[in-house]
C-alpha positions in Angstrom: -53.6 -2.0 37.9 -53.4 1.0 39.2 -49.5 2.0 38.1 -50.5 0.0 35.0 -51.5 2.1 31.2 -52.2 1.3 28.4 -50.5 3.3 25.2 -52.1 3.6 22.1 -50.4 4.7 18.9 -52.8 6.2 16.4 -52.3 5.5 12.6 -50.0 2.3 12.6 -50.7 -0.1 10.3 -49.5 -3.4 9.3 -48.8 -3.3 6.3 -46.1 -1.8 4.8 -47.1 2.6 6.0 -46.7 3.7 9.3 -45.2 0.5 10.5 -43.9 -0.4 14.0 -42.9 -3.2 15.1 -44.1 -3.9 18.4 -42.0 -6.5 20.1 -38.8 -4.4 19.5 -40.6 -1.7 21.1 -41.6 -2.6 24.1 -38.5 -4.4 24.3 -36.8 -0.4 24.3 -39.6 0.8 26.3 -39.6 -2.2 29.2 -36.0 -1.1 29.3 -36.3 2.7 29.8 -39.4 2.5 32.2 -37.8 -0.5 34.3 -40.9 -2.7 33.9 -42.5 -5.3 31.9 -45.0 -3.9 28.7 -46.7 -6.0 26.4 -48.1 -5.6 23.2 -51.3 -6.4 21.7 -51.6 -7.3 17.8 -49.4 -5.5 15.2 -51.7 -2.6 15.9 -49.9 0.0 18.0 -51.5 -1.4 21.5 -49.1 -1.1 24.5 -49.7 -1.9 28.0 -46.9 -1.2 30.3 -46.5 -1.8 34.0 -44.3 1.2 35.4 -45.4 4.3 33.6 -43.3 6.9 34.2 -44.7 11.0 33.5 -44.8 11.6 29.7 -45.2 8.3 28.5 -46.1 8.9 25.8 -43.3 11.6 25.0 -40.8 8.5 25.5 -42.7 6.4 22.8 -43.0 9.2 20.6 -39.2 8.5 21.0 -38.1 5.3 20.8 -41.1 4.8 17.8 -39.0 8.0 15.8 -35.8 6.0 16.9 -36.9 2.7 15.8 -38.1 3.7 13.2 -38.4 7.4 11.9 -41.6 7.7 11.9 -43.6 10.6 14.2 -46.6 8.6 15.8 -49.1 10.0 17.8 -49.6 8.5 21.1 -52.5 8.6 23.8 -52.4 7.3 26.8 -54.9 5.9 29.6 -54.3 4.5 32.8 -55.8 1.5 32.9 -57.7 1.7 36.1 -59.2 5.4 33.7 -59.7 2.5 30.5 -61.4 0.2 32.8 -64.6 3.0 33.9 -64.5 4.0 30.5 -64.8 0.8 29.2 -68.2 0.2 32.6 -69.2 3.4 31.4 -70.0 2.0 27.7 -73.2 2.7 26.6 -73.7 0.1 24.9 -73.0 -3.1 26.4 -74.7 -5.1 24.9 -74.0 -4.1 21.4 -71.4 -6.4 18.9 -68.3 -4.7 20.4 -67.0 -4.0 16.9 -69.7 -1.3 16.1 -68.7 -0.2 19.7 -65.8 2.6 18.9 -63.8 3.9 21.8 -61.8 7.5 20.2 -59.3 8.4 22.5 -57.7 12.1 22.6 -55.1 14.3 25.5 -55.3 18.2 23.8 -58.8 20.2 25.1 -61.6 20.1 22.2 -64.3 23.1 21.9 -67.6 21.4 24.0 -69.5 23.2 21.4 -68.7 21.9 19.0 -69.1 18.1 21.0 -72.4 19.3 22.1 -73.0 19.8 18.3 -72.0 15.8 16.7 -74.6 14.7 19.5 -76.5 16.2 18.4 -76.4 15.3 15.4 -77.8 13.0 13.1 -75.4 10.3 11.5 -77.9 8.3 10.2 -77.9 5.7 13.2 -74.4 6.1 14.0 -74.0 7.5 17.9 -71.7 9.3 20.0 -71.8 9.8 23.6 -68.3 12.1 25.0 -67.2 11.4 28.3 -64.4 13.4 28.9 -61.6 13.7 26.7 -62.4 10.3 24.9 -66.0 9.6 23.1 -67.8 6.0 23.0 -68.7 5.8 18.9 -71.7 2.8 17.7 -71.8 2.6 14.4 -75.4 1.2 12.9 -74.1 -1.1 11.0 -70.9 -1.5 10.6 -67.6 0.8 10.7 -66.5 1.0 7.4 -69.7 2.6 6.0 -70.5 5.1 9.4 -71.0 8.8 9.2 -69.0 9.6 12.2 -65.8 8.1 12.5 -62.3 9.2 14.3 -61.2 11.2 11.7 -64.8 13.2 12.2 -64.2 13.9 15.6 -60.4 15.2 14.7 -61.9 17.4 12.2 -64.5 18.6 14.2 -62.9 18.9 17.9 -58.7 19.8 16.4 -57.7 17.4 18.1 -55.5 14.4 17.4 -57.9 11.3 18.4 -57.1 6.8 17.8 -60.1 3.8 18.3 -60.0 1.0 19.2 -63.4 -1.4 19.2 -64.7 -2.6 22.6 -63.2 -6.0 21.8 -59.2 -4.7 21.8 -60.0 -1.6 25.1 -61.2 -5.3 27.2 -58.4 -6.9 25.8 -56.0 -4.6 26.8 -57.3 -4.5 30.3 -57.3 -8.2 30.4 -53.4 -8.2 30.0 -52.9 -5.2 32.4 -54.2 -8.2 34.7 -52.2 -10.4 34.1 -49.2 -8.2 33.8 
């Protein structure tokens, strides 16, 4: 697991818009990295056994070659992702209501502190470096807080997954 990484594609959809075929992408990525690659679902979750420096850029290039789309990619080493899951402030909450938002750009700590202190009508947020755990009071469709709010307030490009998906991709890292 130490060398394995997980790449999360932002804004990939199952419909016609921003569709990235995961199997061909995984095959091309495996050729480029020289190690196995697995994907989870069709929404942009790739487990890479032999990540190379610049993995996010490589994946973006492969997506562009394959589809013509410019899709942001956030990569987390599997060990770091496991630590993030362990640090989830709501481990007993329904995992569909707990999401991890991830980004690579520097952000304004003052803006993050203001978000932590804000009233989100029952939703909550906890920052962990360049990541944030969010717990939704009901579900993320009705939430005031969300990945789009993080992007707007912090000025970053981020992508989010629910805790179930984080756990599933971590399970995949152990089997690759």
